[in-house]
C-alpha positions as CSV (number, residue, x, y, z in Angstrom):
1,X,134.9,96.3,153.2
2,X,133.5,98.4,150.3
3,X,136.4,97.3,148.1
4,X,135.7,93.6,148.8
5,X,132.0,94.0,148.1
6,X,132.7,96.0,145.0
7,X,135.2,93.4,143.7
8,X,132.7,90.6,144.4
9,X,130.1,92.5,142.3
10,X,132.6,92.8,139.5
11,X,134.0,89.3,139.5
12,X,131.8,88.5,136.6
13,X,132.2,87.8,133.0
14,X,129.0,89.7,132.6
15,X,130.4,93.1,132.9
16,X,132.2,92.6,129.7
17,X,129.6,94.1,127.5
18,X,129.0,96.9,129.9
19,X,132.7,97.7,130.4
20,X,133.5,97.5,126.8
21,X,130.7,99.8,125.6
22,X,131.1,102.2,128.5
23,X,134.8,102.7,127.8
24,X,134.5,103.2,124.1
25,X,132.1,101.3,121.9
26,X,134.1,101.5,118.7
27,X,137.4,100.7,120.3
28,X,136.1,97.7,122.2
29,X,134.0,96.0,119.6
30,X,135.3,93.6,117.0
31,X,133.9,93.4,113.5
32,X,131.4,90.7,114.4
33,X,129.9,92.9,117.1
34,X,131.2,90.9,120.0
35,X,132.9,92.5,123.0
36,X,136.7,92.9,123.0
37,X,136.6,90.2,125.7
38,X,135.2,87.8,123.1
39,X,137.9,88.6,120.6
40,X,140.6,88.3,123.3
41,X,139.4,85.0,124.5
42,X,139.1,83.6,121.0
43,X,142.3,85.2,119.5
44,X,144.7,85.0,122.5
45,X,144.3,81.3,123.5
46,X,146.1,79.8,120.4
47,X,143.2,77.4,119.8
48,X,143.0,74.6,117.3
49,X,140.1,74.6,114.9
50,X,138.2,72.1,117.1
51,X,138.9,74.0,120.3
52,X,138.0,77.3,118.7
53,X,134.6,76.0,117.7
54,X,133.9,74.7,121.3
55,X,135.2,78.0,122.9
56,X,133.0,80.0,120.5
57,X,130.0,78.0,121.5
58,X,130.7,78.5,125.2
59,X,131.5,82.2,125.0
60,X,128.4,82.9,122.7
61,X,126.2,81.2,125.3
62,X,127.7,83.2,128.1
63,X,127.1,86.4,126.2
64,X,123.4,85.4,125.7
65,X,123.1,84.6,129.4
66,X,124.7,87.9,130.3
67,X,122.3,89.8,128.2
68,X,119.4,88.0,129.8
69,X,120.6,88.9,133.3
70,X,121.2,92.5,132.2
71,X,117.6,92.7,130.9
72,X,116.2,91.2,134.0
73,X,118.0,93.8,136.2
74,X,117.6,96.8,134.0
75,X,121.2,97.1,133.1
76,X,121.9,99.0,129.9
77,X,124.9,97.5,128.2
78,X,125.4,100.8,126.3
79,X,125.6,102.9,129.4
80,X,128.2,103.5,132.1
81,X,128.2,100.6,134.6
82,X,126.0,101.3,137.6
83,X,127.4,99.7,140.8
84,X,123.9,99.2,142.4
85,X,122.5,97.3,139.4
86,X,125.6,95.2,139.0
87,X,125.6,94.4,142.7
88,X,121.9,93.3,142.6
89,X,122.8,91.0,139.6
90,X,126.1,89.8,141.0
91,X,125.0,86.2,142.0
92,X,123.5,85.5,138.6
93,X,126.4,87.0,136.8
94,X,128.9,85.1,138.9
95,X,127.0,81.9,138.1
96,X,127.5,82.7,134.4
97,X,131.2,83.3,134.9
98,X,131.6,80.0,136.9
99,X,129.7,78.1,134.3
100,X,131.8,79.5,131.5
101,X,135.1,78.9,133.3
102,X,134.1,75.3,134.3
103,X,133.2,74.5,130.7
104,X,136.4,76.1,129.4
105,X,138.5,74.2,132.0
106,X,137.4,71.0,130.3
107,X,138.7,72.2,126.9
108,X,141.7,74.4,127.5
109,X,145.2,73.5,128.5
110,X,146.5,74.8,131.9
111,X,148.4,77.5,130.1
112,X,145.4,78.5,128.0
113,X,143.3,78.6,131.2
114,X,145.9,80.9,132.8
115,X,145.6,83.2,129.8
116,X,141.8,83.1,130.1
117,X,142.1,84.0,133.8
118,X,144.4,87.0,132.9
119,X,141.8,88.2,130.3
120,X,139.1,88.0,133.0
121,X,141.2,89.9,135.5
122,X,141.9,92.6,133.0
123,X,138.2,92.8,132.2
124,X,137.3,93.1,135.9
125,X,139.8,96.0,136.3
126,X,138.3,97.8,133.3
127,X,134.8,97.4,134.8
128,X,135.9,98.8,138.2
129,X,137.6,101.7,136.4
130,X,134.5,102.4,134.3
131,X,132.3,102.6,137.4
132,X,134.6,105.1,139.0
133,X,135.1,107.4,136.0
134,X,132.8,110.2,135.1
135,X,133.6,109.8,131.4
């Protein structure tokens, strides 16, 4: 039961900023200051110039939405992820993830969408790992 509830709380794009900064800010930030997730999405999808621009717009909006939810729920993106706070924000964060995926689904090929889903799964695993580690 706890594992299912915990997974639900972490099934969110939103934890990207928290997970990346909690694991190692310098290692998980790209030059533009975006999360490693941002870089992975943009760089690993083999995007045309037009698709790249559209994906950038969507991902940038998601990151702004995530920061707004974090602020609302008192989540510090530079601190270790706190399960209780993520859990309280889960519905809003999941809505951001759903919106992002639905928008990307209109743009990406099936293979690109599979790659996106793998990136998201990896990110979720990193968030779960970060909440369990005392580092």
